Biopython code that builds the backbone (N, CA, C, O; Angstrom):
import numpy as np
from Bio.PDB.StructureBuilder import StructureBuilder

atoms = [
    (1, "MET", "N", (10.396, -15.858, -8.531)),
    (1, "MET", "CA", (10.192, -15.277, -9.861)),
    (1, "MET", "C", (10.106, -16.474, -10.916)),
    (1, "MET", "O", (9.313, -16.428, -11.856)),
    (2, "GLU", "N", (10.882, -17.436, -10.723)),
    (2, "GLU", "CA", (10.815, -18.562, -11.721)),
    (2, "GLU", "C", (9.442, -19.140, -11.776)),
    (2, "GLU", "O", (8.893, -19.330, -12.861)),
    (3, "SER", "N", (8.863, -19.428, -10.631)),
    (3, "SER", "CA", (7.471, -20.107, -10.659)),
    (3, "SER", "C", (6.454, -19.152, -11.099)),
    (3, "SER", "O", (5.400, -19.569, -11.578)),
    (4, "LEU", "N", (6.706, -17.823, -10.965)),
    (4, "LEU", "CA", (5.764, -16.853, -11.513)),
    (4, "LEU", "C", (5.831, -16.816, -13.076)),
    (4, "LEU", "O", (4.814, -16.768, -13.767)),
    (5, "TYR", "N", (7.065, -16.842, -13.570)),
    (5, "TYR", "CA", (7.323, -16.860, -14.968)),
    (5, "TYR", "C", (6.744, -18.100, -15.636)),
    (5, "TYR", "O", (5.918, -18.041, -16.547)),
    (6, "ARG", "N", (7.229, -19.217, -15.126)),
    (6, "ARG", "CA", (6.968, -20.565, -15.675)),
    (6, "ARG", "C", (5.459, -20.963, -15.592)),
    (6, "ARG", "O", (4.854, -21.334, -16.599)),
    (7, "ASP", "N", (4.848, -20.873, -14.320)),
    (7, "ASP", "CA", (3.578, -21.416, -13.964)),
    (7, "ASP", "C", (2.495, -20.431, -13.611)),
    (7, "ASP", "O", (1.335, -20.805, -13.434)),
    (8, "GLY", "N", (2.882, -19.129, -13.506)),
    (8, "GLY", "CA", (1.879, -18.145, -13.150)),
    (8, "GLY", "C", (1.668, -18.162, -11.632)),
    (8, "GLY", "O", (0.723, -17.524, -11.169)),
    (9, "GLU", "N", (2.479, -18.842, -10.840)),
    (9, "GLU", "CA", (2.250, -18.918, -9.390)),
    (9, "GLU", "C", (2.853, -17.684, -8.699)),
    (9, "GLU", "O", (3.933, -17.201, -9.039)),
    (10, "VAL", "N", (2.088, -17.208, -7.712)),
    (10, "VAL", "CA", (2.585, -16.103, -6.861)),
    (10, "VAL", "C", (2.537, -16.499, -5.422)),
    (10, "VAL", "O", (1.742, -17.332, -4.987)),
    (11, "PHE", "N", (3.447, -15.846, -4.682)),
    (11, "PHE", "CA", (3.514, -16.016, -3.247)),
    (11, "PHE", "C", (2.995, -14.762, -2.597)),
    (11, "PHE", "O", (3.558, -13.704, -2.877)),
    (12, "LEU", "N", (2.024, -14.768, -1.793)),
    (12, "LEU", "CA", (1.466, -13.621, -1.069)),
    (12, "LEU", "C", (1.683, -13.706, 0.397)),
    (12, "LEU", "O", (1.264, -14.674, 1.031)),
    (13, "ASN", "N", (2.345, -12.693, 0.976)),
    (13, "ASN", "CA", (2.448, -12.500, 2.432)),
    (13, "ASN", "C", (1.207, -11.874, 2.920)),
    (13, "ASN", "O", (0.534, -11.143, 2.193)),
    (14, "ASN", "N", (0.880, -12.160, 4.193)),
    (14, "ASN", "CA", (-0.310, -11.413, 4.645)),
    (14, "ASN", "C", (0.150, -9.996, 5.148)),
    (14, "ASN", "O", (1.328, -9.761, 5.419)),
    (15, "LEU", "N", (-0.869, -9.057, 5.256)),
    (15, "LEU", "CA", (-0.589, -7.693, 5.514)),
    (15, "LEU", "C", (0.047, -7.434, 6.834)),
    (15, "LEU", "O", (0.739, -6.428, 6.990)),
    (16, "SER", "N", (-0.165, -8.342, 7.849)),
    (16, "SER", "CA", (0.601, -8.204, 9.102)),
    (16, "SER", "C", (2.062, -8.326, 8.934)),
    (16, "SER", "O", (2.796, -7.680, 9.681)),
    (17, "PHE", "N", (2.569, -9.126, 7.989)),
    (17, "PHE", "CA", (3.988, -9.339, 7.714)),
    (17, "PHE", "C", (4.564, -8.002, 7.275)),
    (17, "PHE", "O", (5.652, -7.626, 7.712)),
    (18, "PHE", "N", (3.847, -7.274, 6.410)),
    (18, "PHE", "CA", (4.432, -6.003, 5.920)),
    (18, "PHE", "C", (4.325, -4.922, 7.015)),
    (18, "PHE", "O", (5.115, -3.980, 7.071)),
    (19, "HIS", "N", (3.308, -5.104, 7.882)),
    (19, "HIS", "CA", (3.259, -4.020, 8.972)),
    (19, "HIS", "C", (4.437, -4.249, 9.928)),
    (19, "HIS", "O", (4.879, -3.269, 10.528)),
    (20, "GLU", "N", (4.999, -5.494, 10.127)),
    (20, "GLU", "CA", (6.042, -5.796, 10.962)),
    (20, "GLU", "C", (7.404, -5.307, 10.428)),
    (20, "GLU", "O", (8.341, -5.121, 11.205)),
    (21, "ILE", "N", (7.511, -5.099, 9.103)),
    (21, "ILE", "CA", (8.767, -4.561, 8.539)),
    (21, "ILE", "C", (8.638, -3.129, 8.184)),
    (21, "ILE", "O", (9.315, -2.689, 7.255)),
    (22, "GLN", "N", (7.818, -2.354, 8.852)),
    (22, "GLN", "CA", (7.671, -0.982, 8.499)),
    (22, "GLN", "C", (8.949, -0.136, 8.651)),
    (22, "GLN", "O", (9.012, 0.954, 8.084)),
    (23, "ASN", "N", (9.921, -0.579, 9.361)),
    (23, "ASN", "CA", (11.228, 0.143, 9.416)),
    (23, "ASN", "C", (12.111, -0.154, 8.178)),
    (23, "ASN", "O", (13.194, 0.416, 8.050)),
    (24, "ASP", "N", (11.662, -1.028, 7.282)),
    (24, "ASP", "CA", (12.394, -1.302, 6.067)),
    (24, "ASP", "C", (12.059, -0.197, 5.040)),
    (24, "ASP", "O", (10.972, -0.229, 4.462)),
    (25, "GLU", "N", (12.900, 0.715, 4.813)),
    (25, "GLU", "CA", (12.594, 1.885, 4.006)),
    (25, "GLU", "C", (12.150, 1.542, 2.559)),
    (25, "GLU", "O", (11.418, 2.294, 1.916)),
    (26, "LEU", "N", (12.633, 0.366, 2.082)),
    (26, "LEU", "CA", (12.304, -0.024, 0.708)),
    (26, "LEU", "C", (10.843, -0.451, 0.588)),
    (26, "LEU", "O", (10.186, -0.193, -0.420)),
    (27, "ARG", "N", (10.356, -1.099, 1.619)),
    (27, "ARG", "CA", (9.005, -1.761, 1.578)),
    (27, "ARG", "C", (8.056, -1.011, 2.451)),
    (27, "ARG", "O", (6.931, -1.491, 2.586)),
    (28, "LYS", "N", (8.345, 0.054, 3.037)),
    (28, "LYS", "CA", (7.542, 0.855, 3.903)),
    (28, "LYS", "C", (6.393, 1.472, 3.203)),
    (28, "LYS", "O", (6.582, 2.220, 2.244)),
    (29, "ASP", "N", (5.208, 1.189, 3.643)),
    (29, "ASP", "CA", (4.002, 1.923, 3.063)),
    (29, "ASP", "C", (3.024, 2.025, 4.265)),
    (29, "ASP", "O", (2.368, 1.058, 4.655)),
    (30, "LEU", "N", (2.969, 3.223, 4.809)),
    (30, "LEU", "CA", (2.166, 3.462, 6.016)),
    (30, "LEU", "C", (0.646, 3.314, 5.718)),
    (30, "LEU", "O", (-0.145, 3.216, 6.656)),
    (31, "ASP", "N", (0.235, 3.297, 4.444)),
    (31, "ASP", "CA", (-1.145, 3.204, 4.061)),
    (31, "ASP", "C", (-1.603, 1.847, 3.581)),
    (31, "ASP", "O", (-2.704, 1.707, 3.049)),
    (32, "GLU", "N", (-0.673, 0.744, 3.786)),
    (32, "GLU", "CA", (-1.102, -0.608, 3.465)),
    (32, "GLU", "C", (-2.206, -0.968, 4.450)),
    (32, "GLU", "O", (-2.112, -0.740, 5.656)),
    (33, "GLY", "N", (-3.306, -1.569, 3.844)),
    (33, "GLY", "CA", (-4.442, -1.905, 4.674)),
    (33, "GLY", "C", (-5.456, -0.778, 4.893)),
    (33, "GLY", "O", (-6.429, -0.896, 5.636)),
    (34, "LEU", "N", (-5.167, 0.289, 4.214)),
    (34, "LEU", "CA", (-6.158, 1.457, 4.292)),
    (34, "LEU", "C", (-7.495, 1.102, 3.661)),
    (34, "LEU", "O", (-7.576, 0.675, 2.509)),
    (35, "LEU", "N", (-8.508, 1.288, 4.435)),
    (35, "LEU", "CA", (-9.837, 1.041, 4.077)),
    (35, "LEU", "C", (-10.598, 2.295, 3.501)),
    (35, "LEU", "O", (-11.266, 2.293, 2.466)),
    (36, "LYS", "N", (-10.393, 3.336, 4.319)),
    (36, "LYS", "CA", (-11.031, 4.528, 3.813)),
    (36, "LYS", "C", (-10.235, 5.702, 4.282)),
    (36, "LYS", "O", (-9.552, 5.648, 5.305)),
    (37, "LEU", "N", (-10.335, 6.841, 3.472)),
    (37, "LEU", "CA", (-9.672, 8.016, 3.754)),
    (37, "LEU", "C", (-10.626, 9.173, 3.622)),
    (37, "LEU", "O", (-11.287, 9.373, 2.603)),
    (38, "ASN", "N", (-10.667, 9.940, 4.721)),
    (38, "ASN", "CA", (-11.634, 11.037, 4.673)),
    (38, "ASN", "C", (-10.896, 12.326, 4.980)),
    (38, "ASN", "O", (-10.124, 12.419, 5.934)),
    (39, "ARG", "N", (-11.159, 13.325, 4.134)),
    (39, "ARG", "CA", (-10.562, 14.660, 4.362)),
    (39, "ARG", "C", (-11.655, 15.611, 4.890)),
    (39, "ARG", "O", (-12.705, 15.773, 4.270)),
    (40, "LEU", "N", (-11.388, 16.215, 6.017)),
    (40, "LEU", "CA", (-12.439, 17.004, 6.660)),
    (40, "LEU", "C", (-11.893, 18.444, 6.794)),
    (40, "LEU", "O", (-10.693, 18.685, 6.930)),
    (41, "LYS", "N", (-12.858, 19.375, 6.747)),
    (41, "LYS", "CA", (-12.641, 20.729, 7.022)),
    (41, "LYS", "C", (-13.603, 21.217, 7.924)),
    (41, "LYS", "O", (-14.803, 20.975, 7.795)),
    (42, "ASN", "N", (-13.068, 21.977, 8.940)),
    (42, "ASN", "CA", (-13.956, 22.770, 9.942)),
    (42, "ASN", "C", (-14.886, 21.800, 10.669)),
    (42, "ASN", "O", (-16.103, 21.987, 10.654)),
    (43, "GLY", "N", (-14.330, 20.764, 11.308)),
    (43, "GLY", "CA", (-15.171, 19.869, 11.999)),
    (43, "GLY", "C", (-14.873, 19.950, 13.535)),
    (43, "GLY", "O", (-13.992, 20.685, 13.981)),
    (44, "VAL", "N", (-15.645, 19.165, 14.300)),
    (44, "VAL", "CA", (-15.487, 19.105, 15.774)),
    (44, "VAL", "C", (-15.132, 17.687, 16.084)),
    (44, "VAL", "O", (-15.767, 16.743, 15.614)),
    (45, "LEU", "N", (-14.069, 17.546, 16.910)),
    (45, "LEU", "CA", (-13.720, 16.181, 17.349)),
    (45, "LEU", "C", (-14.313, 15.925, 18.752)),
    (45, "LEU", "O", (-14.033, 16.650, 19.707)),
    (46, "SER", "N", (-15.094, 14.928, 18.834)),
    (46, "SER", "CA", (-15.784, 14.613, 20.098)),
    (46, "SER", "C", (-15.392, 13.212, 20.573)),
    (46, "SER", "O", (-14.972, 12.349, 19.801)),
    (47, "LEU", "N", (-15.550, 13.041, 21.865)),
    (47, "LEU", "CA", (-15.348, 11.689, 22.404)),
    (47, "LEU", "C", (-16.513, 11.384, 23.357)),
    (47, "LEU", "O", (-16.966, 12.240, 24.118)),
    (48, "LYS", "N", (-16.954, 10.192, 23.287)),
    (48, "LYS", "CA", (-18.047, 9.780, 24.090)),
    (48, "LYS", "C", (-17.706, 9.427, 25.508)),
    (48, "LYS", "O", (-16.944, 8.490, 25.749)),
    (49, "ASN", "N", (-18.261, 10.167, 26.468)),
    (49, "ASN", "CA", (-17.944, 9.859, 27.834)),
    (49, "ASN", "C", (-18.619, 8.634, 28.300)),
    (49, "ASN", "O", (-19.841, 8.538, 28.185)),
    (50, "GLU", "N", (-17.908, 7.688, 28.818)),
    (50, "GLU", "CA", (-18.491, 6.345, 29.021)),
    (50, "GLU", "C", (-19.502, 6.297, 30.190)),
    (50, "GLU", "O", (-20.456, 5.519, 30.204)),
    (51, "ARG", "N", (-19.235, 7.144, 31.124)),
    (51, "ARG", "CA", (-20.167, 7.267, 32.291)),
    (51, "ARG", "C", (-21.459, 7.998, 31.906)),
    (51, "ARG", "O", (-22.543, 7.482, 32.176)),
    (52, "SER", "N", (-21.381, 9.164, 31.294)),
    (52, "SER", "CA", (-22.630, 9.936, 31.025)),
    (52, "SER", "C", (-23.219, 9.653, 29.684)),
    (52, "SER", "O", (-24.337, 10.080, 29.396)),
    (53, "GLU", "N", (-22.464, 8.910, 28.808)),
    (53, "GLU", "CA", (-22.978, 8.564, 27.450)),
    (53, "GLU", "C", (-23.109, 9.808, 26.544)),
    (53, "GLU", "O", (-23.671, 9.736, 25.451)),
    (54, "ILE", "N", (-22.567, 10.972, 27.034)),
    (54, "ILE", "CA", (-22.603, 12.229, 26.265)),
    (54, "ILE", "C", (-21.279, 12.459, 25.523)),
    (54, "ILE", "O", (-20.186, 12.245, 26.047)),
    (55, "PHE", "N", (-21.448, 12.911, 24.260)),
    (55, "PHE", "CA", (-20.236, 13.240, 23.543)),
    (55, "PHE", "C", (-19.744, 14.643, 23.900)),
    (55, "PHE", "O", (-20.477, 15.630, 23.854)),
    (56, "GLU", "N", (-18.401, 14.671, 24.274)),
    (56, "GLU", "CA", (-17.753, 15.851, 24.764)),
    (56, "GLU", "C", (-16.792, 16.279, 23.738)),
    (56, "GLU", "O", (-16.016, 15.472, 23.226)),
    (57, "GLU", "N", (-16.825, 17.662, 23.387)),
    (57, "GLU", "CA", (-15.879, 18.193, 22.393)),
    (57, "GLU", "C", (-14.517, 18.199, 23.026)),
    (57, "GLU", "O", (-14.330, 18.621, 24.168)),
    (58, "ILE", "N", (-13.518, 17.692, 22.210)),
    (58, "ILE", "CA", (-12.131, 17.630, 22.681)),
    (58, "ILE", "C", (-11.203, 18.371, 21.732)),
    (58, "ILE", "O", (-10.009, 18.514, 21.995)),
    (59, "GLY", "N", (-11.770, 18.842, 20.620)),
    (59, "GLY", "CA", (-10.941, 19.574, 19.736)),
    (59, "GLY", "C", (-11.662, 20.117, 18.425)),
    (59, "GLY", "O", (-12.780, 19.706, 18.115)),
    (60, "VAL", "N", (-11.011, 21.008, 17.709)),
    (60, "VAL", "CA", (-11.609, 21.520, 16.514)),
    (60, "VAL", "C", (-10.677, 21.061, 15.381)),
    (60, "VAL", "O", (-9.455, 21.145, 15.500)),
    (61, "LEU", "N", (-11.263, 20.586, 14.303)),
    (61, "LEU", "CA", (-10.445, 20.209, 13.103)),
    (61, "LEU", "C", (-10.659, 21.191, 12.054)),
    (61, "LEU", "O", (-11.776, 21.349, 11.560)),
    (62, "LYS", "N", (-9.589, 21.894, 11.670)),
    (62, "LYS", "CA", (-9.612, 22.927, 10.565)),
    (62, "LYS", "C", (-9.422, 22.221, 9.250)),
    (62, "LYS", "O", (-10.224, 22.406, 8.335)),
    (63, "ASN", "N", (-8.392, 21.420, 9.125)),
    (63, "ASN", "CA", (-8.031, 20.704, 7.900)),
    (63, "ASN", "C", (-7.445, 19.393, 8.339)),
    (63, "ASN", "O", (-6.302, 19.333, 8.790)),
    (64, "SER", "N", (-8.272, 18.274, 8.200)),
    (64, "SER", "CA", (-7.737, 17.054, 8.745)),
    (64, "SER", "C", (-7.952, 15.888, 7.798)),
    (64, "SER", "O", (-8.774, 15.928, 6.883)),
    (65, "THR", "N", (-7.153, 14.821, 8.071)),
    (65, "THR", "CA", (-7.314, 13.561, 7.321)),
    (65, "THR", "C", (-7.490, 12.439, 8.329)),
    (65, "THR", "O", (-6.694, 12.242, 9.247)),
    (66, "ILE", "N", (-8.558, 11.728, 8.110)),
    (66, "ILE", "CA", (-8.818, 10.506, 9.016)),
    (66, "ILE", "C", (-8.675, 9.326, 8.193)),
    (66, "ILE", "O", (-9.275, 9.183, 7.128)),
    (67, "LYS", "N", (-7.843, 8.448, 8.711)),
    (67, "LYS", "CA", (-7.604, 7.174, 8.002)),
    (67, "LYS", "C", (-8.241, 6.012, 8.803)),
    (67, "LYS", "O", (-8.095, 5.917, 10.021)),
    (68, "GLU", "N", (-8.951, 5.137, 8.064)),
    (68, "GLU", "CA", (-9.573, 3.963, 8.681)),
    (68, "GLU", "C", (-8.936, 2.702, 8.025)),
    (68, "GLU", "O", (-8.914, 2.548, 6.804)),
    (69, "PHE", "N", (-8.424, 1.819, 8.908)),
    (69, "PHE", "CA", (-7.663, 0.648, 8.484)),
    (69, "PHE", "C", (-8.493, -0.652, 8.704)),
    (69, "PHE", "O", (-9.334, -0.658, 9.603)),
    (70, "TYR", "N", (-8.309, -1.679, 7.979)),
    (70, "TYR", "CA", (-8.843, -3.009, 8.249)),
    (70, "TYR", "C", (-8.528, -3.408, 9.619)),
    (70, "TYR", "O", (-7.419, -3.107, 10.059)),
    (71, "LYS", "N", (-9.351, -4.041, 10.343)),
    (71, "LYS", "CA", (-9.115, -4.424, 11.757)),
    (71, "LYS", "C", (-8.416, -5.765, 11.788)),
    (71, "LYS", "O", (-7.549, -5.967, 12.639)),
    (72, "ASN", "N", (-8.741, -6.678, 10.918)),
    (72, "ASN", "CA", (-8.152, -8.017, 10.953)),
    (72, "ASN", "C", (-7.229, -8.136, 9.722)),
    (72, "ASN", "O", (-7.561, -8.660, 8.659)),
    (73, "ILE", "N", (-6.014, -7.578, 10.000)),
    (73, "ILE", "CA", (-5.083, -7.614, 8.745)),
    (73, "ILE", "C", (-4.373, -9.085, 8.626)),
    (73, "ILE", "O", (-3.718, -9.359, 7.620)),
    (74, "LYS", "N", (-4.518, -9.932, 9.599)),
    (74, "LYS", "CA", (-3.900, -11.173, 9.443)),
    (74, "LYS", "C", (-4.579, -12.023, 8.299)),
    (74, "LYS", "O", (-3.944, -12.958, 7.812)),
    (75, "ASN", "N", (-5.785, -11.741, 7.879)),
    (75, "ASN", "CA", (-6.449, -12.464, 6.855)),
    (75, "ASN", "C", (-6.387, -11.818, 5.493)),
    (75, "ASN", "O", (-7.012, -12.319, 4.558)),
    (76, "ILE", "N", (-5.682, -10.760, 5.343)),
    (76, "ILE", "CA", (-5.560, -10.078, 4.081)),
    (76, "ILE", "C", (-4.231, -10.427, 3.444)),
    (76, "ILE", "O", (-3.202, -10.172, 4.071)),
    (77, "ASN", "N", (-4.170, -10.998, 2.233)),
    (77, "ASN", "CA", (-2.988, -11.282, 1.521)),
    (77, "ASN", "C", (-2.694, -10.181, 0.502)),
    (77, "ASN", "O", (-3.593, -9.564, -0.068)),
    (78, "LEU", "N", (-1.364, -9.961, 0.298)),
    (78, "LEU", "CA", (-1.021, -8.787, -0.468)),
    (78, "LEU", "C", (-0.008, -9.174, -1.523)),
    (78, "LEU", "O", (0.937, -9.899, -1.209)),
    (79, "PHE", "N", (-0.150, -8.752, -2.690)),
    (79, "PHE", "CA", (0.846, -8.932, -3.789)),
    (79, "PHE", "C", (1.221, -7.555, -4.284)),
    (79, "PHE", "O", (0.338, -6.836, -4.753)),
    (80, "CYS", "N", (2.454, -7.147, -4.210)),
    (80, "CYS", "CA", (2.912, -5.853, -4.546)),
    (80, "CYS", "C", (3.485, -5.865, -6.007)),
    (80, "CYS", "O", (4.269, -6.752, -6.347)),
    (81, "MET", "N", (3.092, -4.884, -6.856)),
    (81, "MET", "CA", (3.621, -4.799, -8.192)),
    (81, "MET", "C", (3.331, -3.400, -8.577)),
    (81, "MET", "O", (2.600, -2.686, -7.891)),
    (82, "PHE", "N", (3.922, -2.987, -9.714)),
    (82, "PHE", "CA", (3.683, -1.679, -10.303)),
    (82, "PHE", "C", (3.665, -1.809, -11.869)),
    (82, "PHE", "O", (4.120, -2.808, -12.427)),
    (83, "SER", "N", (3.159, -0.835, -12.496)),
    (83, "SER", "CA", (3.085, -0.853, -13.899)),
    (83, "SER", "C", (3.775, 0.299, -14.594)),
    (83, "SER", "O", (3.966, 1.353, -13.988)),
    (84, "ALA", "N", (4.136, 0.136, -15.785)),
    (84, "ALA", "CA", (4.760, 1.216, -16.590)),
    (84, "ALA", "C", (4.274, 1.101, -17.979)),
    (84, "ALA", "O", (4.208, 0.004, -18.534)),
    (85, "ASP", "N", (3.920, 2.243, -18.578)),
    (85, "ASP", "CA", (3.458, 2.225, -20.018)),
    (85, "ASP", "C", (4.744, 2.455, -20.863)),
    (85, "ASP", "O", (5.268, 3.567, -20.929)),
    (86, "ILE", "N", (5.213, 1.405, -21.481)),
    (86, "ILE", "CA", (6.506, 1.437, -22.241)),
    (86, "ILE", "C", (6.173, 1.325, -23.704)),
    (86, "ILE", "O", (5.596, 0.337, -24.159)),
    (87, "GLU", "N", (6.534, 2.322, -24.409)),
    (87, "GLU", "CA", (6.147, 2.379, -25.867)),
    (87, "GLU", "C", (6.965, 1.383, -26.672)),
    (87, "GLU", "O", (6.365, 0.631, -27.440)),
    (88, "ASN", "N", (8.304, 1.317, -26.558)),
    (88, "ASN", "CA", (9.075, 0.466, -27.334)),
    (88, "ASN", "C", (9.578, -0.749, -26.428)),
    (88, "ASN", "O", (10.604, -0.687, -25.750)),
    (89, "LYS", "N", (8.781, -1.801, -26.493)),
    (89, "LYS", "CA", (9.110, -2.958, -25.659)),
    (89, "LYS", "C", (10.395, -3.717, -25.996)),
    (89, "LYS", "O", (10.839, -4.542, -25.197)),
    (90, "LYS", "N", (11.020, -3.451, -27.191)),
    (90, "LYS", "CA", (12.200, -4.083, -27.561)),
    (90, "LYS", "C", (13.377, -3.436, -26.910)),
    (90, "LYS", "O", (14.446, -4.039, -26.812)),
    (91, "GLU", "N", (13.217, -2.284, -26.485)),
    (91, "GLU", "CA", (14.351, -1.533, -25.858)),
    (91, "GLU", "C", (13.858, -1.230, -24.367)),
    (91, "GLU", "O", (13.201, -0.223, -24.103)),
    (92, "LEU", "N", (14.193, -2.089, -23.507)),
    (92, "LEU", "CA", (13.690, -1.938, -22.116)),
    (92, "LEU", "C", (14.783, -1.426, -21.223)),
    (92, "LEU", "O", (15.724, -2.180, -20.977)),
    (93, "TYR", "N", (14.751, -0.268, -20.734)),
    (93, "TYR", "CA", (15.480, 0.266, -19.720)),
    (93, "TYR", "C", (14.715, 0.714, -18.585)),
    (93, "TYR", "O", (14.097, 1.775, -18.667)),
    (94, "LEU", "N", (14.689, -0.015, -17.483)),
    (94, "LEU", "CA", (13.856, 0.238, -16.376)),
    (94, "LEU", "C", (14.029, 1.635, -15.778)),
    (94, "LEU", "O", (13.042, 2.238, -15.357)),
    (95, "ASN", "N", (15.184, 2.136, -15.731)),
    (95, "ASN", "CA", (15.532, 3.434, -15.095)),
    (95, "ASN", "C", (14.990, 4.534, -16.054)),
    (95, "ASN", "O", (14.945, 5.676, -15.596)),
    (96, "ARG", "N", (14.596, 4.335, -17.261)),
    (96, "ARG", "CA", (13.956, 5.296, -18.099)),
    (96, "ARG", "C", (12.535, 5.526, -17.865)),
    (96, "ARG", "O", (11.972, 6.573, -18.186)),
    (97, "TYR", "N", (11.893, 4.416, -17.234)),
    (97, "TYR", "CA", (10.439, 4.543, -17.035)),
    (97, "TYR", "C", (10.031, 4.541, -15.548)),
    (97, "TYR", "O", (8.966, 5.030, -15.173)),
    (98, "ILE", "N", (10.899, 3.986, -14.743)),
    (98, "ILE", "CA", (10.575, 3.702, -13.364)),
    (98, "ILE", "C", (11.734, 4.259, -12.454)),
    (98, "ILE", "O", (12.891, 3.866, -12.600)),
    (99, "ASP", "N", (11.397, 5.127, -11.573)),
    (99, "ASP", "CA", (12.415, 5.756, -10.662)),
    (99, "ASP", "C", (13.145, 4.638, -10.006)),
    (99, "ASP", "O", (12.486, 3.702, -9.553)),
    (100, "GLU", "N", (14.495, 4.644, -9.905)),
    (100, "GLU", "CA", (15.340, 3.738, -9.287)),
    (100, "GLU", "C", (14.957, 3.399, -7.841)),
    (100, "GLU", "O", (15.150, 2.274, -7.380)),
    (101, "LYS", "N", (14.441, 4.341, -7.179)),
    (101, "LYS", "CA", (14.036, 4.113, -5.746)),
    (101, "LYS", "C", (12.968, 3.033, -5.656)),
    (101, "LYS", "O", (12.883, 2.340, -4.643)),
    (102, "VAL", "N", (12.199, 2.885, -6.631)),
    (102, "VAL", "CA", (11.080, 1.851, -6.662)),
    (102, "VAL", "C", (11.634, 0.442, -6.703)),
    (102, "VAL", "O", (11.145, -0.435, -5.990)),
    (103, "TRP", "N", (12.642, 0.209, -7.522)),
    (103, "TRP", "CA", (13.098, -1.181, -7.721)),
    (103, "TRP", "C", (14.461, -1.518, -7.160)),
    (103, "TRP", "O", (14.785, -2.702, -7.070)),
    (104, "LYS", "N", (15.269, -0.569, -6.784)),
    (104, "LYS", "CA", (16.667, -0.857, -6.387)),
    (104, "LYS", "C", (16.529, -1.587, -4.967)),
    (104, "LYS", "O", (15.739, -1.184, -4.113)),
    (105, "GLY", "N", (17.290, -2.597, -4.806)),
    (105, "GLY", "CA", (17.450, -3.264, -3.558)),
    (105, "GLY", "C", (16.475, -4.364, -3.313)),
    (105, "GLY", "O", (16.475, -4.969, -2.241)),
    (106, "PHE", "N", (15.579, -4.661, -4.353)),
    (106, "PHE", "CA", (14.601, -5.765, -4.241)),
    (106, "PHE", "C", (15.143, -7.046, -4.838)),
    (106, "PHE", "O", (14.420, -8.042, -4.796)),
    (107, "GLY", "N", (16.339, -7.120, -5.389)),
    (107, "GLY", "CA", (16.821, -8.323, -5.863)),
    (107, "GLY", "C", (17.366, -8.100, -7.264)),
    (107, "GLY", "O", (17.381, -6.970, -7.752)),
    (108, "ASP", "N", (17.843, -9.239, -7.958)),
    (108, "ASP", "CA", (18.369, -9.020, -9.310)),
    (108, "ASP", "C", (17.503, -9.590, -10.414)),
    (108, "ASP", "O", (17.966, -9.766, -11.541)),
    (109, "THR", "N", (16.212, -9.889, -10.092)),
    (109, "THR", "CA", (15.350, -10.515, -11.071)),
    (109, "THR", "C", (14.015, -9.714, -11.225)),
    (109, "THR", "O", (13.514, -9.229, -10.210)),
    (110, "VAL", "N", (13.452, -9.560, -12.363)),
    (110, "VAL", "CA", (12.266, -8.886, -12.594)),
    (110, "VAL", "C", (11.380, -9.791, -13.547)),
    (110, "VAL", "O", (11.942, -10.425, -14.440)),
    (111, "VAL", "N", (10.105, -9.861, -13.391)),
    (111, "VAL", "CA", (9.245, -10.420, -14.327)),
    (111, "VAL", "C", (8.426, -9.319, -14.998)),
    (111, "VAL", "O", (7.703, -8.551, -14.364)),
    (112, "ILE", "N", (8.597, -9.294, -16.388)),
    (112, "ILE", "CA", (7.906, -8.178, -17.114)),
    (112, "ILE", "C", (6.751, -8.851, -17.951)),
    (112, "ILE", "O", (6.953, -9.707, -18.811)),
    (113, "ILE", "N", (5.519, -8.357, -17.594)),
    (113, "ILE", "CA", (4.378, -8.824, -18.412)),
    (113, "ILE", "C", (4.035, -7.829, -19.406)),
    (113, "ILE", "O", (3.613, -6.712, -19.108)),
    (114, "THR", "N", (4.229, -8.267, -20.664)),
    (114, "THR", "CA", (4.028, -7.417, -21.803)),
    (114, "THR", "C", (2.532, -7.470, -22.390)),
    (114, "THR", "O", (2.012, -6.536, -23.002)),
    (115, "ASP", "N", (1.956, -8.628, -22.130)),
    (115, "ASP", "CA", (0.577, -8.848, -22.689)),
    (115, "ASP", "C", (-0.258, -9.237, -21.505)),
    (115, "ASP", "O", (-0.345, -10.422, -21.182)),
    (116, "GLN", "N", (-0.919, -8.216, -20.798)),
    (116, "GLN", "CA", (-1.642, -8.475, -19.584)),
    (116, "GLN", "C", (-2.786, -9.383, -19.773)),
    (116, "GLN", "O", (-3.131, -10.142, -18.867)),
    (117, "ASP", "N", (-3.434, -9.338, -20.993)),
    (117, "ASP", "CA", (-4.663, -10.306, -21.193)),
    (117, "ASP", "C", (-4.113, -11.717, -21.312)),
    (117, "ASP", "O", (-4.749, -12.647, -20.815)),
    (118, "GLU", "N", (-3.037, -11.911, -21.903)),
    (118, "GLU", "CA", (-2.504, -13.256, -22.071)),
    (118, "GLU", "C", (-2.157, -13.850, -20.682)),
    (118, "GLU", "O", (-1.689, -14.985, -20.595)),
]
sb = StructureBuilder()
sb.init_structure("model")
sb.init_model(0)
sb.init_chain("A")
sb.init_seg("    ")
for serial, (resi, resn, name, xyz) in enumerate(atoms, 1):
    if name == "N":
        sb.init_residue(resn, " ", resi, " ")
    sb.init_atom(name, np.array(xyz, "f"), 0.0, 1.0, " ", f" {name:<3s}", serial, name[0])
structure = sb.get_structure()
């Protein structure tokens, strides 16, 4: 946090690091690395038969969500942050603007950027 505040430096872990800690409830995000999200209604799920090269119906989709993720997550770096629109910047109480579940357990330091253009 000190190097971020002083020099604007950030440390980025790659996405595979975060996938490895998916059992950590604080940092868990099952959608990290999500490339595309499709919501489907009334579809047919088919699988291509390798021998006959024919698509065979294996199910019916009434209301479905299909998620497509990046294949090579080792090359994707990730910086996690969130924002809050705070009216009175002189009186900053994180728990008034941000649910405690978001920030509790991440440490004792926070960097607050009040002028994003600067």
